[in-house]
C-alpha positions, -999 to 999 in steps of 0.1 A, spaced: 357 597 51 381 570 37 352 550 14 344 582 -2 375 587 -11 382 551 -23 349 556 -44 363 589 -55 394 572 -70 382 541 -88 354 557 -105 385 580 -116 400 549 -129 374 531 -146 367 573 -165 401 577 -174 407 534 -185 371 534 -203 377 572 -218 414 555 -227 395 525 -246 376 545 -264 399 568 -282 415 534 -294 408 524 -330 415 490 -350 437 508 -377 461 519 -344 463 485 -329 468 472 -362 501 499 -367 511 493 -328 514 455 -330 531 453 -369 558 484 -352 560 462 -318 568 428 -339 589 455 -362 611 466 -334 612 428 -318 631 413 -350 653 443 -356 665 442 -316 668 408 -326 690 401 -358 713 436 -343 716 414 -308 727 380 -333 748 413 -350 772 415 -328 775 388 -309 789 373 -339 815 403 -340 826 402 -305 832 368 -312 848 375 -342 865 403 -324 876 378 -295 891 349 -321 916 374 -328 
């Protein structure tokens, strides 16, 4: 009986993964990569700016 439940779970997860991959397009993938890179760059520059400002405030 346990084998049936495992097969059902694997089948369900496999179907979900295939449906998710089917809905992805190259445009949405490229858009996601661009937004991720932009978010990374903005986060880096904000952290560098905050580090500079905190260092400047501590040296007063």
